[in-house]
C-alpha positions as CSV (number, residue, x, y, z in Angstrom):
1,M,-2.6,36.0,53.0
2,R,0.7,34.7,54.5
3,F,-0.4,31.1,53.7
4,L,-1.1,32.1,50.1
5,S,2.3,33.7,49.7
6,D,4.2,30.9,51.5
7,G,2.4,28.1,49.5
8,P,4.2,28.6,46.2
9,V,7.5,28.8,48.1
10,R,6.9,25.6,50.0
11,L,5.8,23.9,46.8
12,G,8.8,25.2,45.0
13,R,11.2,23.9,47.6
14,V,9.6,20.4,47.3
15,A,9.7,20.6,43.5
16,V,13.4,21.6,43.6
17,A,14.2,18.8,46.0
18,V,12.3,16.2,44.0
19,G,13.9,17.4,40.8
20,L,17.4,17.2,42.2
21,V,16.8,13.6,43.3
22,L,15.4,12.6,40.0
23,A,18.0,14.4,37.9
24,L,20.8,12.8,40.0
25,A,19.2,9.3,39.7
26,G,18.8,9.8,36.0
27,A,22.5,10.8,35.6
28,L,23.8,7.8,37.6
29,L,21.6,5.1,36.2
30,P,21.7,6.5,33.5
31,S,18.0,7.2,32.6
32,A,17.3,10.0,30.1
33,A,13.6,10.0,31.2
34,A,14.4,10.4,34.9
35,Y,17.0,13.1,34.2
36,L,14.6,15.0,31.9
37,V,11.7,14.9,34.5
38,G,14.0,15.9,37.3
39,V,15.4,18.9,35.4
40,L,11.9,20.0,34.5
41,A,10.6,19.6,38.1
42,G,13.6,21.5,39.5
43,C,13.1,24.3,37.0
44,V,9.3,24.5,37.9
45,G,10.3,24.7,41.6
46,L,12.8,27.4,40.9
47,G,10.1,29.4,39.1
48,L,7.8,29.1,42.1
49,L,10.6,30.2,44.4
50,L,11.1,33.3,42.3
51,W,7.4,34.0,41.8
52,T,6.8,36.1,44.9
53,R,10.2,37.8,44.9
54,R,11.0,38.8,41.3
55,G,9.3,40.1,38.2
56,A,7.7,37.9,35.6
57,L,10.8,38.1,33.3
58,V,13.1,36.7,35.9
59,T,10.5,34.2,37.2
60,L,10.1,32.7,33.7
61,G,13.5,33.4,32.2
62,V,15.8,31.9,34.9
63,P,14.1,28.5,35.0
64,A,13.9,28.3,31.2
65,A,17.6,29.1,30.9
66,A,18.5,26.5,33.5
67,A,16.4,23.8,31.8
68,A,17.9,24.6,28.4
69,L,21.4,24.4,29.8
70,A,20.8,21.2,31.8
71,I,19.1,19.4,29.0
72,G,20.7,20.9,25.9
73,L,24.3,21.1,26.8
74,P,25.0,17.3,27.2
75,W,23.2,16.4,24.0
76,S,24.9,19.2,22.1
77,L,28.3,17.7,22.9
78,A,27.3,14.2,21.8
79,P,28.9,12.8,18.6
80,R,26.4,12.8,15.7
81,T,26.2,12.1,12.0
82,D,27.3,15.0,9.9
83,G,27.0,15.5,6.1
84,L,25.4,12.1,5.3
85,E,21.8,11.1,4.8
86,G,20.4,7.5,4.6
87,V,19.0,6.5,1.2
88,W,18.0,2.9,1.7
89,S,18.3,0.0,4.2
90,A,18.2,-3.7,3.6
91,E,18.8,-6.9,5.6
92,A,22.5,-7.7,5.9
93,L,24.1,-10.7,4.2
94,D,27.0,-12.7,5.5
95,G,29.4,-12.4,2.5
96,A,32.0,-10.5,0.7
97,V,31.9,-7.4,-1.5
98,V,32.6,-8.1,-5.1
99,A,34.0,-5.4,-7.4
100,G,32.9,-2.7,-4.9
101,R,29.4,-3.1,-6.2
102,A,27.6,-6.1,-4.6
103,L,27.6,-8.0,-1.3
104,V,27.5,-11.7,-2.2
105,S,26.9,-14.6,0.2
106,P,28.5,-18.0,-0.1
107,A,25.1,-19.2,-1.3
108,N,25.2,-16.5,-4.0
109,A,22.5,-14.2,-2.6
110,A,23.6,-10.8,-3.8
111,L,22.7,-7.3,-2.6
112,D,23.3,-4.4,-5.0
113,L,25.1,-1.8,-3.0
114,R,24.0,1.0,-5.3
115,S,20.3,0.4,-5.6
116,G,19.5,-1.9,-2.7
117,A,18.0,-4.5,-5.0
118,S,18.7,-8.2,-4.3
119,V,18.8,-11.5,-6.2
120,R,19.3,-15.1,-5.0
121,L,20.8,-17.8,-7.3
122,G,19.4,-20.8,-5.5
123,S,20.8,-23.4,-8.0
124,V,24.5,-22.6,-7.6
125,T,26.7,-22.1,-4.6
126,G,30.3,-21.0,-4.4
127,G,32.3,-20.4,-7.5
128,E,34.3,-17.4,-8.7
129,R,32.2,-14.2,-8.7
130,Y,32.6,-11.2,-11.1
131,L,30.7,-8.1,-11.9
132,A,29.8,-7.1,-15.4
133,A,27.9,-3.8,-15.7
134,D,24.8,-4.5,-13.7
135,S,25.2,-8.3,-13.7
136,L,26.7,-10.9,-11.4
137,V,28.7,-13.6,-13.3
138,I,29.6,-16.8,-11.5
139,V,32.0,-19.4,-12.8
140,S,32.0,-22.8,-11.2
141,P,33.1,-26.3,-12.3
142,G,31.1,-27.2,-15.4
143,R,28.9,-24.1,-15.6
144,L,28.6,-20.4,-16.1
145,D,25.8,-18.4,-14.5
146,L,24.7,-14.8,-15.1
147,A,22.0,-12.8,-13.2
148,T,21.3,-9.1,-13.2
149,L,21.4,-7.6,-9.7
150,A,17.8,-6.5,-10.2
151,G,16.8,-10.1,-10.8
152,T,15.3,-9.4,-14.2
153,V,17.6,-11.8,-16.2
154,R,19.0,-15.1,-15.1
155,W,20.6,-17.9,-17.2
156,T,23.0,-20.8,-17.0
157,W,25.4,-22.3,-19.6
158,R,27.0,-25.7,-19.4
159,P,29.6,-27.0,-21.8
160,T,28.9,-30.3,-23.5
161,A,32.2,-31.8,-22.3
162,P,34.4,-31.3,-19.2
163,T,35.9,-27.8,-19.8
164,T,37.9,-25.2,-17.9
165,I,36.1,-21.9,-18.2
166,T,37.8,-18.6,-18.0
167,P,35.7,-15.4,-18.3
168,L,37.4,-12.7,-20.4
169,A,35.0,-9.8,-20.8
170,S,31.3,-8.9,-20.7
171,D,29.0,-6.0,-21.6
172,G,26.5,-7.2,-18.9
173,T,24.5,-9.3,-21.4
174,V,27.1,-11.4,-23.3
175,V,30.1,-13.1,-21.7
176,A,33.2,-13.8,-23.7
177,L,35.1,-16.7,-22.3
178,R,38.0,-19.1,-23.0
179,A,36.9,-22.8,-23.0
180,C,39.7,-25.3,-22.8
181,P,38.9,-29.1,-22.9
182,R,40.2,-30.9,-19.8
183,A,41.0,-33.9,-21.9
184,G,43.4,-31.8,-24.0
185,G,43.2,-30.0,-27.3
186,D,42.9,-26.4,-28.5
187,C,41.1,-23.8,-26.5
188,R,38.2,-21.9,-28.1
189,L,36.8,-18.4,-27.5
190,L,33.0,-18.4,-27.0
191,G,30.3,-15.8,-26.6
192,I,27.4,-16.8,-24.3
193,G,24.4,-14.6,-24.2
194,T,20.6,-14.4,-23.5
195,A,19.1,-17.6,-22.1
196,G,22.6,-19.2,-22.0
197,R,22.8,-19.6,-25.7
198,Q,26.2,-19.8,-27.5
199,L,26.3,-16.8,-29.9
200,W,29.7,-17.3,-31.5
201,D,32.7,-19.6,-31.5
202,I,36.2,-18.8,-32.8
203,A,39.7,-20.3,-32.5
204,D,41.7,-18.7,-29.7
205,P,44.2,-16.3,-31.3
206,S,46.2,-15.9,-28.1
207,D,48.3,-17.5,-25.4
208,R,46.6,-15.9,-22.4
209,A,44.5,-12.9,-21.2
210,A,46.6,-9.7,-21.4
211,A,44.3,-7.7,-19.1
212,P,42.7,-9.7,-16.3
213,S,39.6,-8.4,-14.5
214,F,40.1,-5.3,-12.3
215,A,39.2,-6.1,-8.7
216,G,36.5,-8.5,-9.8
217,T,35.1,-6.3,-12.6
218,L,35.1,-8.0,-16.0
219,P,36.3,-5.6,-18.7
220,L,34.0,-4.4,-21.5
221,V,36.4,-5.8,-24.1
222,A,38.8,-8.7,-23.9
223,A,42.5,-8.0,-24.2
224,L,44.5,-11.1,-25.3
225,A,48.2,-11.6,-25.8
226,P,48.6,-13.0,-29.3
227,R,51.3,-15.4,-30.4
228,G,53.0,-12.6,-32.2
229,T,53.3,-8.9,-31.3
230,G,50.6,-6.4,-30.3
231,V,47.4,-7.0,-28.2
232,V,44.2,-8.6,-29.5
233,V,41.1,-6.6,-28.4
234,L,37.9,-8.6,-28.7
235,D,34.2,-7.5,-28.7
236,P,32.3,-9.9,-26.4
237,A,29.0,-9.4,-28.2
238,S,30.2,-10.4,-31.7
239,G,33.5,-12.2,-31.3
240,R,35.1,-9.7,-33.7
241,Y,38.6,-8.6,-32.8
242,V,41.3,-6.2,-33.8
243,L,45.1,-6.3,-33.3
244,A,46.2,-3.2,-31.4
245,P,49.8,-2.0,-31.5
246,G,51.2,-2.2,-28.1
247,E,53.2,-4.2,-25.6
248,R,50.7,-5.0,-22.9
249,A,47.3,-4.0,-21.6
250,V,45.7,-3.1,-18.2
251,A,42.1,-3.2,-17.1
252,L,40.7,0.1,-15.7
253,P,38.2,0.4,-12.8
254,D,35.4,1.5,-15.2
255,G,35.7,-1.6,-17.4
256,R,37.7,-0.1,-20.2
257,V,41.0,-1.6,-21.3
258,S,44.2,0.4,-22.1
259,V,46.8,-1.0,-24.5
260,L,50.2,0.5,-23.6
261,A,53.3,1.1,-25.7
262,E,56.5,2.7,-24.4
263,S,59.1,4.5,-26.4
264,A,61.9,6.8,-25.4
265,G,60.5,7.2,-21.9
266,E,57.0,8.2,-23.2
267,C,53.9,6.0,-22.7
268,T,51.3,5.9,-25.5
269,T,47.8,4.5,-24.7
270,L,44.9,3.2,-26.7
271,T,41.9,2.9,-24.4
272,Y,39.0,0.7,-25.5
273,A,35.4,0.7,-24.3
274,A,34.5,-0.9,-27.8
275,V,36.8,-2.3,-30.4
276,D,36.1,0.3,-33.1
277,S,36.6,3.5,-31.1
278,P,39.7,3.7,-29.0
279,E,40.8,6.9,-27.2
280,T,44.4,7.8,-27.7
281,G,46.7,9.4,-25.2
282,S,50.3,9.9,-24.2
283,A,52.3,10.9,-21.2
284,P,56.0,11.8,-20.8
285,A,56.6,9.0,-18.3
286,P,57.1,5.3,-18.3
287,C,54.0,3.2,-18.6
288,P,52.5,2.0,-15.3
289,A,53.1,-1.6,-14.4
290,S,49.4,-2.1,-13.4
291,T,46.3,-0.2,-12.4
292,P,46.5,0.9,-8.7
293,A,44.3,-1.3,-6.5
294,P,41.2,0.4,-5.2
295,A,41.5,2.0,-1.8
296,A,40.1,0.1,1.2
297,P,37.0,1.4,2.9
298,P,37.6,3.5,6.0
299,R,37.7,1.6,9.4
300,A,35.2,2.4,12.2
301,T,36.5,3.8,15.5
302,T,34.7,4.2,18.8
303,Q,34.1,7.3,20.9
304,S,32.8,7.8,24.4
305,W,30.7,10.6,25.8
306,R,28.8,11.3,29.0
307,L,25.3,12.7,29.6
308,N,26.9,14.5,32.5
309,P,30.2,14.2,34.5
310,F,28.6,11.7,36.9
311,A,27.0,9.3,34.3
312,P,28.7,6.2,32.9
313,A,30.3,6.7,29.5
314,R,28.3,5.9,26.4
315,T,30.1,4.4,23.5
316,V,29.3,5.1,19.8
317,H,30.8,3.8,16.6
318,V,32.2,6.4,14.1
319,I,33.3,6.3,10.5
320,E,35.0,9.4,9.1
321,H,35.0,9.7,5.3
322,G,35.7,12.7,3.0
323,G,35.1,15.3,5.7
324,R,31.8,13.7,6.7
325,R,31.0,11.6,9.7
326,L,28.7,8.7,10.5
327,V,27.8,7.9,14.1
328,S,25.8,4.9,15.3
329,A,25.1,3.1,18.6
330,R,25.4,-0.1,16.6
331,P,28.6,-1.6,15.3
332,L,29.7,-0.3,11.9
333,T,31.6,-1.9,9.0
334,A,32.3,0.1,5.9
335,L,31.6,-1.9,2.7
336,V,32.0,0.7,0.0
337,A,33.1,4.3,0.1
338,D,33.5,6.8,-2.7
339,G,33.2,10.6,-3.3
340,H,29.5,10.8,-2.7
341,A,28.3,7.7,-0.9
342,L,29.2,5.4,2.1
343,V,27.6,1.9,2.3
344,V,27.9,0.3,5.7
345,R,26.9,-2.8,7.6
346,E,25.2,-1.3,10.7
347,G,24.2,-4.0,13.1
348,D,22.0,-6.4,11.1
349,R,21.3,-4.0,8.3
350,V,23.1,-2.7,5.3
351,I,22.5,1.0,4.8
352,R,23.6,3.3,2.0
353,Y,24.3,6.9,3.0
354,E,24.9,9.7,0.5
355,T,26.3,13.2,1.0
356,S,23.9,15.9,2.0
357,G,24.2,19.6,2.3
């Protein structure tokens, strides 16, 4: 009988000793598997030591509490993602973000940072890139290219003679542009649409664009500075234009254009998404000189934590945005951030996270 009562005690001592060795080795290597096995072995041994001396509640409860504390506490203190949920993931491109909407490579492969769709324009590289609604517009010497980010529409337009091309506005289907012959002569305004066809052609009523694109986004209507007073507002689909009273125009982030007029310290605005239906407004303050530039995405930082006081530090990459936090073991670079989404390059992937909870 003495052997039967001493057996669990001896086995418990061995289990505790083995568990301590494994847990210490796992903490120093570090090896989560060794640490976990060591903690579990030590707790089983502790249970065997208590088996012959305490009631069942103590025999089971003390090892369980010790295991929960040894395993759960270090992981509960580790930095982790909070308030964000992954929506899609795609292979990363080496390129630049255009208009806060698309990641575009030098070879004009584009990844839509909203939907995760991608398109490759294999016949054109380089050029100036713009976003128009859901389309990528590329202007390069002697050609104009348009492709929807979903890849459903793709066309190219080439002028018949050497021409300097300046895009002015687009609704995502038709691009209004200024075409100026390099050999000299008057510039013309053209509308280029489906399949790269020229839809309209009018004399240029202006000296220059009054509202350039906003951060790479082509406006929905073209705003032009006429040779007289006011601002010419032109519809890209038809080439029809109106003369709006005002002194200058600014492009807004959503593609609309505001024509501004200032009098007696008050700023009056006519805001156009289409030439026939401007929204009017006023403010008791001088007109802004320009539209504020979009805020830069947040930068990633690094944080260190330890599995236990003896283990080497583990480094994670962290981005804080809008009270939410993204944590990853892989390097992070924020590409786009707004009130409800964060798009990052995470290692060799691009991942869109949206707010949760």
